[in-house]
C-alpha positions as CSV (number, residue, x, y, z in Angstrom):
1,X,12.7,-17.0,-6.5
2,X,12.3,-13.2,-8.4
3,X,9.1,-13.5,-6.8
4,X,10.0,-14.5,-3.3
5,X,12.4,-11.6,-3.6
6,X,10.1,-8.5,-4.8
7,X,7.1,-9.8,-2.2
8,X,8.4,-11.8,0.8
9,X,11.5,-10.2,1.6
10,X,10.9,-6.3,2.0
11,X,7.4,-7.4,3.3
12,X,9.0,-9.7,5.9
13,X,11.8,-7.3,7.1
14,X,9.5,-3.8,7.0
15,X,6.7,-6.2,8.6
16,X,9.5,-7.4,11.3
17,X,10.5,-3.8,12.1
18,X,7.1,-2.3,12.6
19,X,5.9,-5.5,14.6
20,X,8.9,-5.1,16.9
21,X,7.8,-1.2,17.8
22,X,3.7,-2.3,18.4
23,X,4.9,-5.2,20.7
24,X,6.7,-2.7,23.1
25,X,3.3,-1.1,23.1
26,X,1.5,-3.7,23.8
27,X,3.7,-5.2,26.3
28,X,3.8,-1.5,28.0
29,X,0.1,-1.5,28.2
30,X,-0.4,-5.6,29.5
31,X,2.7,-5.0,32.3
32,X,1.3,-1.5,33.6
33,X,-2.5,-1.7,33.1
34,X,-4.5,-4.4,31.6
35,X,-3.3,-7.6,29.7
36,X,-6.8,-8.3,28.7
37,X,-7.0,-4.8,27.1
38,X,-3.5,-4.9,25.3
39,X,-4.2,-8.2,23.8
40,X,-7.9,-7.2,22.8
41,X,-6.4,-3.6,21.3
42,X,-3.8,-5.5,19.2
43,X,-6.2,-8.0,18.0
44,X,-8.7,-5.5,17.1
45,X,-6.3,-3.6,15.3
46,X,-4.9,-6.3,13.3
47,X,-8.2,-7.9,12.3
48,X,-9.0,-4.0,11.0
49,X,-5.6,-4.1,9.1
50,X,-6.4,-7.5,7.5
51,X,-10.1,-6.1,6.4
52,X,-8.4,-3.2,4.8
53,X,-5.8,-5.1,2.8
54,X,-8.6,-7.5,1.6
55,X,-10.8,-4.3,0.9
56,X,-8.6,-2.4,-1.1
57,X,-6.5,-5.1,-2.8
58,X,-8.6,-6.0,-5.5
59,X,-9.9,-2.7,-5.9
60,X,-6.3,-1.5,-7.1
61,X,-6.0,-4.5,-9.4
62,X,-9.3,-4.6,-11.1
63,X,-10.2,-0.8,-11.6
64,X,-7.0,1.1,-11.9
65,X,-5.0,1.1,-15.6
66,X,-1.7,-1.0,-14.7
67,X,0.7,1.9,-16.5
68,X,-1.1,4.4,-14.0
69,X,-0.8,1.8,-10.9
70,X,2.9,1.3,-11.3
71,X,3.4,5.3,-11.7
72,X,1.7,6.0,-8.5
73,X,2.7,3.1,-6.5
74,X,6.2,3.7,-7.6
75,X,6.1,7.5,-6.6
76,X,5.1,6.6,-3.4
77,X,7.2,3.7,-2.7
78,X,10.1,6.1,-3.7
79,X,9.0,8.8,-1.0
80,X,8.4,6.3,1.6
81,X,11.6,4.2,1.4
82,X,13.3,7.5,0.6
83,X,12.4,8.7,4.4
84,X,13.1,5.3,5.8
85,X,16.3,5.2,4.3
86,X,17.3,9.1,5.1
87,X,16.7,8.1,9.0
88,X,18.8,5.4,8.9
89,X,22.0,6.9,7.3
90,X,21.2,9.8,10.0
91,X,21.4,7.0,12.6
92,X,24.4,4.9,11.7
93,X,26.2,8.5,10.8
94,X,25.5,9.4,14.8
95,X,23.3,12.6,13.7
96,X,20.0,11.3,15.4
97,X,20.3,8.9,18.6
98,X,19.2,5.2,17.3
99,X,15.9,4.0,18.5
100,X,16.2,2.2,22.1
101,X,13.3,-0.1,22.7
102,X,13.9,-0.6,26.1
103,X,13.8,3.3,26.5
104,X,10.7,3.0,24.9
105,X,8.8,0.8,26.9
106,X,9.9,2.1,30.4
107,X,8.5,5.7,28.9
108,X,5.5,3.8,28.0
109,X,4.9,2.1,31.2
110,X,5.8,5.5,33.2
111,X,3.1,7.1,31.2
112,X,0.2,4.5,31.4
113,X,1.2,3.8,35.0
114,X,0.4,7.6,36.2
115,X,-2.8,7.3,34.3
116,X,-4.6,5.2,36.8
117,X,-6.4,2.0,36.3
118,X,-9.7,0.7,35.4
119,X,-12.6,-1.1,37.5
120,X,-13.8,-3.2,34.8
121,X,-12.6,-3.0,31.0
122,X,-9.4,-0.9,30.8
123,X,-10.7,1.3,27.9
124,X,-7.8,3.6,27.9
125,X,-5.1,0.7,27.7
126,X,-7.4,-1.0,25.0
127,X,-7.1,2.5,22.9
128,X,-3.6,2.7,23.5
129,X,-2.9,-1.0,22.5
130,X,-5.3,-0.5,19.3
131,X,-3.6,2.9,18.4
132,X,0.1,1.6,18.4
133,X,-0.5,-1.5,16.4
134,X,-2.8,0.1,13.9
135,X,-0.8,3.0,13.2
136,X,2.7,0.9,13.0
137,X,0.7,-1.6,11.1
138,X,-0.6,0.9,8.5
139,X,2.6,0.9,7.1
140,X,2.9,-2.4,7.1
141,X,-0.7,-2.7,5.0
142,X,0.6,0.0,2.6
143,X,3.8,-2.4,1.8
144,X,2.0,-5.1,0.9
145,X,-0.7,-3.4,-1.2
146,X,2.0,-2.0,-3.0
147,X,4.0,-4.9,-3.7
148,X,0.8,-7.1,-4.4
149,X,-0.9,-4.7,-6.9
150,X,2.6,-4.5,-8.9
151,X,3.8,-7.8,-8.6
152,X,2.1,-11.3,-8.7
153,X,-0.9,-10.7,-6.4
154,X,-1.0,-10.2,-2.6
155,X,-0.3,-13.5,-1.4
156,X,3.2,-13.6,-1.5
157,X,4.1,-10.0,0.4
158,X,0.8,-10.9,2.5
159,X,2.6,-14.4,3.6
160,X,6.2,-12.4,4.6
161,X,4.1,-10.1,6.6
162,X,2.1,-13.0,8.6
163,X,5.9,-14.6,8.9
164,X,7.1,-11.6,10.8
165,X,3.6,-10.7,12.8
166,X,4.1,-15.1,14.0
167,X,7.9,-14.5,14.7
168,X,7.4,-11.1,16.7
169,X,4.4,-12.8,18.5
170,X,6.0,-15.6,19.3
171,X,9.1,-14.0,20.7
172,X,6.8,-11.8,22.6
173,X,4.9,-14.4,24.3
174,X,8.1,-16.1,25.1
175,X,10.3,-13.5,26.5
176,X,7.3,-10.9,27.5
177,X,9.8,-8.0,27.1
178,X,10.8,-5.9,24.4
179,X,13.1,-7.3,21.6
180,X,16.1,-5.0,22.0
181,X,18.7,-7.2,20.3
182,X,17.0,-7.0,16.9
183,X,19.3,-4.2,14.6
184,X,16.5,-2.2,14.0
185,X,18.4,0.1,12.1
186,X,20.4,-2.2,9.8
187,X,16.6,-3.4,9.1
188,X,15.4,-0.1,8.3
189,X,18.3,0.9,6.2
190,X,17.6,-2.6,4.2
191,X,14.3,-1.6,4.1
192,X,14.5,1.7,2.8
193,X,16.9,0.9,0.3
194,X,14.7,-1.7,-1.0
195,X,11.5,0.5,-1.3
196,X,13.7,3.1,-3.2
197,X,14.9,0.3,-5.5
198,X,11.1,-0.8,-6.1
199,X,9.9,2.8,-6.6
200,X,12.8,3.8,-9.0
201,X,11.9,0.4,-10.9
202,X,8.0,0.9,-11.0
203,X,8.1,4.6,-11.5
204,X,10.2,4.4,-14.6
205,X,8.1,1.5,-15.8
206,X,4.6,3.9,-15.0
207,X,6.6,6.2,-17.6
208,X,7.9,3.6,-20.2
209,X,11.2,3.0,-19.7
210,X,11.9,-1.0,-20.0
211,X,14.7,-2.0,-18.1
212,X,17.8,-3.8,-19.4
213,X,17.5,-7.6,-17.8
214,X,13.4,-6.9,-17.2
215,X,13.3,-7.7,-13.3
216,X,16.7,-8.6,-13.0
217,X,17.5,-4.6,-12.8
218,X,16.0,-4.6,-9.3
219,X,19.2,-6.6,-8.7
220,X,21.8,-4.0,-9.8
221,X,19.4,-0.9,-8.8
222,X,19.5,-2.1,-4.9
223,X,23.2,-2.9,-5.1
224,X,23.6,1.3,-6.6
225,X,21.3,2.1,-3.7
226,X,22.9,0.6,-0.5
227,X,26.4,1.9,-2.2
228,X,25.0,5.6,-2.1
229,X,23.6,4.9,1.1
230,X,26.4,3.3,2.8
231,X,28.5,6.0,0.8
232,X,26.5,9.0,2.6
233,X,27.0,7.6,5.8
234,X,30.9,7.4,5.5
235,X,31.2,11.2,4.2
236,X,28.4,12.2,7.2
237,X,30.8,10.5,9.4
238,X,33.5,12.6,8.5
239,X,32.4,15.6,9.2
240,X,33.8,17.8,11.5
241,X,30.9,18.8,13.5
242,X,27.8,16.9,12.6
243,X,24.5,18.9,13.5
244,X,21.8,17.0,15.2
245,X,18.8,16.6,13.4
246,X,15.6,16.2,14.8
């Protein structure tokens, strides 16, 4: 159960968020230009990401000292998660607007429609689809690599990411429109809190700290992180004149 929570759950939730955003781009390319180019770009990008995980995963486990690996990945996860959590807090408090998949889809379709079509294979549409899936997927690959290198292998986080991919693909094929009903900011808040928790836990272990309760410490660290995040939202909402941040 601990392995599942540490590996699969954060990988699944983070992947779900990123794949939903990637789906919006692929759908926009397919609707406005070419489904062949959209799907080809998505498949090639996904293949490249899988190769990246397979290629770098064994290197991290076999060639890097465990204590150094824990410290480096812990710091990176802490910074990465803090960015997600900060934006989720600011969106929840009303300082920056919520991400709107429907608006993003309409804007992408409008931009791609003005770019013109292609006589044969639409390489411009392929490039847009590839770039969108690859850039969104890079964060997924980083999370899978980090959780796999510091946990019990890559199987569990990879399975979580794969489950999210299959879920989003199935929903996209069925609906053929952006997944606007997914509570994206709530997911980002949860994922950000999880990544910060793992970052703190593994950074401390890399520095030689022994947590009370071992891996169970992740539980009270996560509760504390979520509590601080929700308190931050409440305090920011109570501000008299919130300043809009970029």
